C-alpha positions in Angstrom: 74.6 64.9 89.6 76.5 65.0 93.0 79.5 62.7 93.0 79.8 59.9 95.6 82.7 61.6 97.2 80.8 64.8 97.6 77.8 62.9 98.9 80.0 61.1 101.5 81.6 64.4 102.5 78.3 66.1 103.0 76.9 63.1 105.0 80.0 63.0 107.2 79.8 66.8 107.6 76.3 66.5 108.9 77.4 63.8 111.3 80.2 65.9 112.9 78.0 69.0 112.9 75.2 67.5 114.9 73.6 69.7 117.6 75.8 68.0 120.2 79.0 68.8 118.4 77.9 72.4 117.8 77.4 72.7 121.5 80.9 71.3 121.8 82.2 74.0 119.6 80.8 76.5 122.0 82.6 74.8 124.9 85.8 74.5 123.0 85.8 78.2 122.2 85.6 79.2 125.8 89.3 78.8 126.9 90.8 80.0 123.6 93.3 82.8 123.5 92.4 85.9 121.5 93.6 85.6 117.9 95.1 88.6 116.1 92.4 88.6 113.5 88.6 88.4 113.5 87.9 84.8 112.4 84.5 84.5 110.8 83.9 88.2 110.1 82.4 87.6 106.7 81.3 91.1 106.1 84.4 92.8 107.6 82.5 94.9 110.0 84.6 94.1 113.1 82.2 91.6 114.7 80.9 88.1 114.1 77.2 87.4 114.3 75.4 84.0 114.7 74.4 84.2 111.0 78.0 84.3 110.0 78.8 81.2 112.0 75.9 79.5 110.4 77.2 80.6 107.0 80.5 78.9 107.9 78.7 75.7 108.8 76.9 75.7 105.5 80.2 76.1 103.7 81.7 73.2 105.6 78.7 71.1 104.5 79.2 72.1 100.8 75.8 73.9 101.0 77.4 77.3 100.2 80.5 78.4 98.3 83.7 79.3 100.1 83.4 82.8 98.6 80.4 83.5 100.9 82.9 83.9 103.8 86.6 83.9 103.0 87.3 85.2 106.5 86.3 81.7 107.9 89.1 80.0 106.0 92.0 81.1 108.2 94.7 78.8 106.8 93.9 79.3 103.1 93.3 75.6 102.3 89.9 76.3 100.6 87.9 74.4 103.1 86.3 75.1 106.5 87.5 72.9 109.4 86.2 72.4 112.9 89.1 74.4 114.3 88.1 77.3 112.0 84.5 77.1 113.2 85.7 77.1 116.8 87.6 80.3 116.2 84.6 81.9 114.6 82.4 80.9 117.6 85.0 82.4 119.9 84.9 85.7 117.9 81.1 85.7 118.2 81.2 85.0 122.0 84.2 87.2 123.0 84.3 89.9 120.4 87.0 90.7 117.9 90.4 92.1 118.8 90.4 95.9 119.3 92.8 98.5 117.9 95.8 99.0 120.1 98.5 100.6 117.9 98.7 103.1 115.1 101.2 102.2 112.4 102.3 105.2 110.3 104.2 105.3 107.0 106.5 108.3 107.1 108.3 110.1 104.3 109.8 113.3 103.1 109.6 111.7 99.6 113.3 111.0 99.7 113.7 109.0 102.9 111.0 106.6 104.0 110.5 104.9 107.3 107.7 104.1 109.7 106.7 104.8 113.3 104.2 103.5 115.8 101.9 105.2 118.3 100.1 103.4 121.1 96.4 104.2 121.4 96.3 103.9 125.2 97.6 106.8 127.3 100.3 108.2 127.3 100.4 107.4 123.6 104.0 106.1 123.4 105.8 107.0 120.2 108.4 104.8 118.5 109.7 107.1 115.8 111.3 106.7 112.3 114.8 105.1 112.3 117.3 103.7 109.7 116.4 100.2 111.0 112.8 100.9 109.9 113.5 101.8 106.3 110.8 101.6 103.6 110.6 103.4 100.2 110.0 107.1 100.1 106.8 106.5 98.2 104.9 103.7 100.2 101.6 102.8 101.7 100.8 100.2 104.3 98.2 97.5 104.7 97.5 95.1 107.6 96.1 91.6 107.3 96.4 88.3 109.1 98.9 89.4 111.7 101.3 91.0 109.3 102.0 94.5 107.9 102.5 94.8 104.1 104.4 97.8 102.8 103.5 98.6 99.2 106.8 100.2 98.0 105.5 102.1 95.0 107.3 104.3 92.4 110.8 103.2 91.5 110.9 100.5 94.2 108.4 98.0 92.9 108.1 95.5 95.7 106.0 94.3 98.6 107.8 94.4 102.0 106.4 92.2 104.7 106.8 93.1 108.3 106.2 90.9 111.4 104.8 92.9 114.4 105.7 90.1 116.8 109.4 90.6 115.9 109.5 94.4 116.4 108.3 94.9 112.8 111.3 93.1 111.3 111.3 92.6 107.5 110.4 89.0 106.7 110.5 89.4 103.0 110.8 92.0 100.3 109.6 90.7 96.9 109.6 92.3 93.5 106.3 93.1 91.7 108.2 93.6 88.4 110.5 96.4 87.3 108.7 99.6 86.6 105.3 98.1 87.8 104.6 100.8 90.4 102.4 98.6 92.8 99.5 100.5 94.4 97.7 98.1 96.7 97.7 94.6 98.1 94.6 92.6 99.1 94.9 89.2 100.9 92.5 86.4 100.1 94.3 84.0 102.4 97.7 83.4 104.1 99.0 82.1 100.8 97.2 84.1 98.1 97.0 87.9 97.5 96.5 90.3 94.7 98.7 93.4 93.8 97.6 96.2 91.6 100.3 97.5 89.2 99.7 101.1 88.1 102.1 101.0 85.2 101.0 97.7 83.7 97.9 96.0 82.4 97.8 93.0 84.7 97.2 92.4 88.4 99.9 90.2 90.0 98.8 87.2 92.1 101.3 86.4 94.9 102.0 84.2 97.8 102.5 86.7 100.7 103.8 84.1 103.1 107.1 83.3 101.3 110.5 83.6 103.1 113.3 86.0 102.5 114.4 84.5 99.2 110.9 85.2 97.7 110.8 81.7 96.2 107.2 81.0 95.0 106.1 84.7 95.4 104.8 85.1 91.9 101.7 82.9 91.3 100.6 84.5 88.0 98.6 87.5 86.8 95.2 88.6 85.5 94.9 90.7 82.4 92.9 93.9 82.7 93.9 95.4 79.3 90.3 95.3 78.2 89.6 98.3 80.5 92.5 100.4 79.2 91.9 103.8 77.6 93.7 105.2 74.6 97.2 104.9 76.2 96.8 101.2 76.6 96.9 101.1 80.4 93.8 101.0 82.8 95.7 102.6 85.8 94.5 100.1 88.4 94.6 101.4 91.9 92.7 100.2 95.0 91.0 96.9 95.9 88.6 95.1 98.2 87.6 91.4 98.4 83.9 90.8 99.2 82.2 87.4 99.1 84.7 85.8 96.9 84.9 88.7 94.4 87.9 91.1 94.0 86.9 94.6 93.1 89.6 96.8 91.5 89.3 100.5 90.9 90.4 101.7 87.5 91.4 105.4 87.2 91.7 105.3 83.4 93.9 108.3 83.0 95.1 109.3 79.5 98.9 109.6 79.6 98.7 111.2 76.2 96.6 114.0 77.6 98.5 115.1 80.8 97.0 112.1 82.8 93.5 113.6 82.6 90.6 111.1 83.0 89.6 109.4 79.7 86.1 108.8 80.8 84.1 107.4 83.8 86.0 105.4 86.3 85.3 101.7 86.7 85.5 98.7 89.1 86.7 95.5 87.5 85.2 92.4 89.1 87.3 89.2 89.5 86.2 85.8 90.7 88.9 84.8 93.2 88.1 81.1 92.7 89.0 81.2 89.0 91.0 84.4 88.8 89.0 85.5 85.8 87.3 88.8 85.1 83.5 88.3 85.5 82.2 91.8 85.2 82.6 95.6 85.6 80.8 98.5 87.3 80.9 101.9 85.7 81.1 104.7 88.3 79.2 108.0 88.3 82.4 110.0 88.2 86.0 109.9 86.9 89.3 109.0 88.5 88.5 106.8 91.5 91.4 107.9 93.6 92.6 106.5 96.9 95.8 108.3 97.9 96.5 106.0 100.9 93.6 103.6 101.5 91.9 100.6 99.9 88.3 100.6 98.8 85.9 100.9 101.8 83.6 98.0 102.4 80.3 99.1 104.0 77.1 97.0 104.6 77.0 95.0 101.3 78.6 97.8 99.2 81.7 99.8 98.5 82.2 103.5 99.3 84.3 105.1 96.5 85.9 108.5 96.3 86.1 109.9 92.8 88.5 112.8 92.3 87.7 113.6 88.7 90.0 116.1 87.0 92.2 117.8 89.5 91.4 121.5 89.8 87.8 121.0 88.6 85.1 120.3 91.1 83.6 117.4 89.2 84.0 114.5 91.7 82.5 113.2 94.9 81.8 110.2 97.0 79.3 107.5 96.2 78.2 104.0 97.3 78.3 101.1 95.0 75.7 98.4 95.6 77.4 95.0 95.1 74.1 93.1 94.9 72.9 95.0 91.9 76.5 95.9 90.7 75.3 99.5 90.3 76.8 102.9 91.3 74.2 104.8 93.3 75.5 108.4 92.5 77.3 110.9 94.7 75.9 111.4 98.2 78.2 114.4 98.4 80.1 116.2 95.7 83.4 118.1 95.5 81.5 121.3 94.9 79.5 120.7 98.2 82.7 119.8 100.0 84.5 122.9 98.7 87.5 121.4 97.0 89.2 118.5 95.2 88.7 115.2 97.2 92.0 113.9 98.7 90.6 111.4 101.2 87.6 110.6 103.3 86.2 108.4 106.0 82.5 107.5 106.6 81.4 107.4 110.3 77.6 107.0 110.0 74.6 107.7 107.8 74.7 111.3 109.1 78.4 111.9 109.5 81.6 111.7 107.5 85.0 113.5 107.3 86.9 114.5 104.2 90.2 116.1 103.2 89.9 118.6 100.4 92.3 120.8 98.4 91.2 124.2 97.1 92.4 126.0 94.0 95.0 127.9 96.0 96.3 124.6 97.4 94.8 125.1 100.8 94.1 121.7 102.4 91.1 121.4 104.7 89.6 118.8 107.0 85.8 119.1 107.1 82.8 117.2 108.6 79.9 116.5 106.4 76.4 115.0 106.5 75.7 112.6 103.7 71.9 112.8 104.2 71.9 116.6 103.6 74.8 116.8 101.1 76.3 119.6 103.2 79.5 120.4 105.1 78.6 120.7 108.8 81.8 121.8 110.3 85.3 122.8 109.2 87.9 121.3 111.5 91.2 122.5 110.1 92.5 124.5 107.2 96.0 125.6 106.1 98.8 125.5 103.5 100.1 122.1 104.7 99.4 118.9 102.8 96.9 116.6 104.6 97.5 113.1 103.2 95.4 110.6 105.1 92.5 110.4 107.6 91.6 107.2 109.4 89.0 106.1 112.0 89.8 103.6 114.8 87.4 101.6 116.9 87.8 104.0 119.8 85.9 106.7 117.7 89.2 108.6 117.2 90.0 110.3 113.9 93.8 110.3 113.1 95.0 112.8 110.6 98.3 112.8 108.7 99.4 116.5 108.7 102.4 117.2 106.6 102.7 120.9 107.3 106.4 121.7 106.7 106.9 123.7 109.9 105.4 121.1 112.3 104.3 117.8 110.7 102.8 115.0 112.7 99.7 113.0 113.7 96.7 115.0 114.9 93.8 113.2 116.7 90.2 114.3 116.8 87.1 113.0 118.4 84.9 111.5 115.6 81.8 112.3 117.6 82.1 116.1 117.8 85.2 116.9 115.8 87.1 118.5 118.6 90.9 118.0 118.5 92.3 115.8 121.2 96.0 116.5 120.6 97.3 119.9 121.7 99.9 119.8 118.9 100.8 117.4 116.1 102.6 114.2 117.4 106.1 114.1 115.8 107.2 110.7 114.6 110.5 111.8 113.1 109.4 112.3 109.5 106.2 113.7 108.0 103.3 111.2 108.1 101.8 109.9 104.9 99.7 106.8 105.6 98.0 105.5 108.8 96.6 102.1 109.8 95.5 100.5 113.0 96.8 97.2 114.4 95.0 94.9 116.8 
């Protein structure tokens, strides 16, 4: 039975969400300044539709769970307010912020730093410097107006940067000695999850803490049930969709040269209770993301599975989150022509992938998921290609770590032609790329 408090809250919610007030929300949204995030983008597709605003209203009325649209809850207080609905309406009316800057984690695997590159001509570069120090093994994530550096092997911390303060370090907080963090996924301004490759538990953290890191550690979630014979599940990348946290598990047997111990998995965690509520067995082994989180795509996840290195047994597949089923490879490593290092989907008929051949040649290729075929080789050589990312300008950024001339190369995602006449030098070899609004 519904409590009196809940009844009163719902009744009062209907009162302030009358037709007249909803019209007022539209008027209030008109003079707002553009926010750094995309408020109300429930499905993380870069836009807000009317249905998503309605979803937020239903959450505010207690007619739907908050997990149906975590993007609506901008301040992390677990409820939807008028102000948050106004921001969502503004996003629907004016569009979401567009990419303006490429942020690049740089490393020679001894010294780590980061650089930036404007997307508008003439593509101004701010290179690596000692003042921009990060770990030599690090990846970057962007969320809610901040950049989070996951300082991995032998650093074991999350470093938070503020773009409004010239990327000054706001905090640098430990994830546990020897934990080797691999990814961070933000649920709200005050709650996030960190995968720890060397341990059996995900860390829950408050990413908004200050320099002293007080209150950073909020607890953990045990994933030891998914471990293979070595006792560790090798958790890697994450995505949050509709109130559920999906965690890729590589399940590599350390007692057998880190070869896969069986099919890869996705653990499913309810973010309201922080409990494991299910799992999805993947079609292949070793779901491997060298430098990106799990890709959310139209009600599903797109997962790259590298299998055993040196054996063309992996591929890329879509996972349907409604049925919690892996759909099988839409392209295999054998069809791509090498071990899968990274990939980016563009459309139902186009994607790009980085592969590594047996002779260590790295290649960038275009492929058609509908025909299971490579359609165009774009680049091939002895240099290590570590990351490929697509911005909202239909530009493909490639991290080229070729020893003689490392840098960022830019291609047109439509036809695959290279835009840059030569790699753009940021002072150190690039490793990981993300785009900031």
